N, C-alpha and C positions, 0 to 999 in steps of 0.2 A: 390244536391242547392235547399237550399228553398227562394221564391219567397217574402220574407218578408224582403229581405236586399237587399237594391236597388243596381244597376246596372250602375258603369260611362265605357263609352269606349271611345277610342281616335282615327277613324280610319283618313283614307285618300282616299280620290274617284281619280279615273283612269277615262279616258271617254271609257273606254270599260264597265265599271260598270253603266254609265249612259246612253251607246248607249240599255244593253240589258233591261236599266230600259224602257225606251220610248218604246222600240220596244214592249216587253210583254203587256205594256200601251195599244197603236194602236192596236196592235192582239185583246185584250180584249174588247177595249171599242169600234172600230171602226167596223160599219155592211160590210164597203164592203169588211175590209180586213178579214174578218172569213171567209172569199168564196176563201183563198187562195186553200187550197184543190183543187176545179175545176181549178181555174190557173194550177196548179201544174200538174194531168191528164191529163187539152186542152193540156202546153206544151212536157210534156211527145207524148203525140195522134200525136200531130202537128210534133215534132223528126223525131216516127222513120215513119211516112207517109211519110215525104219529104226525107227521105233515100234509103223505099222502090224503091218510087218513082223517084228517082237520080239515082239509082240502074238497075230498069226498060230500064225509057226510059233516063239515061243519059242526063239528064237538072231534075231541077222543075219548073213548071210552075208558072211564075210574081206571080196572085192573091193567093197563096197556102205561096211563097216565102214571099209575105208585111203580110200577116194576120202575119203565124208563126213569123215572128221577133218581130210587132205591142206587140202579147200577152207575146214574152220574156222580151220586151222593156218595157212594165208594172212593170212587174214583178221583174227585175230588176232594175228599174230605182226606183220603192217603195223601195227599201232595199237601193239604195241607198241613197233615199231621206232624208229617217229614221238615216239613217246612219249620214247624213251630220249637219241635226237637232241634234242630241245627242252632237254632238262635239263642235256646237254652243252652246247646252244650259251650257255643262261641260268648255266652256270657259267666257260665262256669270256668273259661279259663282264665289261669294266674296271670297272665299278658298275653293277649297280643301279637308282641315284639316278640319272635323269638331265631336262633343263630345253631345254623345248620356249617356242620363240618363233617364233610368229604373225607374221607382218608380208607386208605386199603386197607383197613379194618372193619370197617363200618362207617356207618352212621350215624353221628351224633347229636342230639336234637336238645337244646338247652332254652328254654322259658322258664320264665319266675322264678328260679331260685331253683329250677330242679334240671335233670338232664338226664335223658336214656339214648345209649348205643343199640344201634341195632345192627348185628354184622348178616354182610352181606349175605350168605349163605340162609340164613330165614325171613329175607327182604324181600316181596316183592311189589312194581312199581307199576301203576297205571302213568301212561306222562298222553295230557289233555290241552289244549291250545290254549287256557290262560294259567294253567297250576298241573302239579302233578300231586300224585298221589301215591303215598308208600304206605304198606301195606306191612304190617310187621306180623300180623296173626293173620285168618283169614276173616276177623270180624272188630278188627282194629283199626286208624287208619292215622293219615299226621298230611297234614296240606301244607305244602310250598309251592305260595302263590307266586306267576312269573310278574306281577304288577309291580313294579318298581325297579326289578333287574333288567342288565343289560340285551343286549343278542348277545354278545360273547358268553355272559355267564349261563346261560343260558343255554347255549351251547357245550358252554364246559358241566354242567349239569346231567346234559345226557350223553355226553362222552362215557360219563364218571358208573353212569346206569346203563349202559348199551355193555361195558364194559364189566362189571363187577356184578349189576343186579338181574334177576329176575321177571321180563313181564308177565303181567297177565297178559294170559292171548283172548287175542280180540275178535267177537266174528270177523268172517271176514265180506258179508250183507248183513253190515247194521239195518240199512233199511226193509229188507224184507220181511222178517215181521208184521213189518205197520202197515207196509202196502196191502199185504197179503190180508192183516183184518182188513184193514179201508173195505177189497174187494169183498169177500165174504160176508160183512156187510152190511153192504148196498148190496146184495143180491140176496141175504137171506130176506131182507125189506121190499125189493119186488119180488122176490117168493109169497111173501104173505100179501103183499097186495095184488094177486091175482087169483088167489085164491078163492 
């Protein structure tokens, strides 16, 4: 594919596309959301410790139960809130269908009677398996779902992005923080149990 030929795509957004875009943006931009591996490790540690305590004493101390439920509630509640906000954003769209136009000037997005041009110099992107997230600013995003696109169209989009866009850097080991968090959580539970 050559990027000298302009590319036009007609896509239809789904609620899950908007939810995924919002979640990725929140995790990347919110400082507290970056601490989710610590929350994960603490949650696992508390669950293991509570199970060990329940087996040993046939009951779980009330302070431990309240703390464990609070930690779990914050994490699950945060994910539920992001899901609800994503659904509200989807319902607030003028139209779920959109036209994307890739050219040397930038990316033009038209939907529901409105349009926006995103110059390549200001555009950052994140290519996922099922969708493309385009960030004209660090806190805003547009989603180009790959559902309904052919393999050739996806390849063309990727070529345009690699030629003109700037990718958002991805961690080299995205699995490492959750694995460390889980390990620390289990070690914490074992340490508390042996005291």
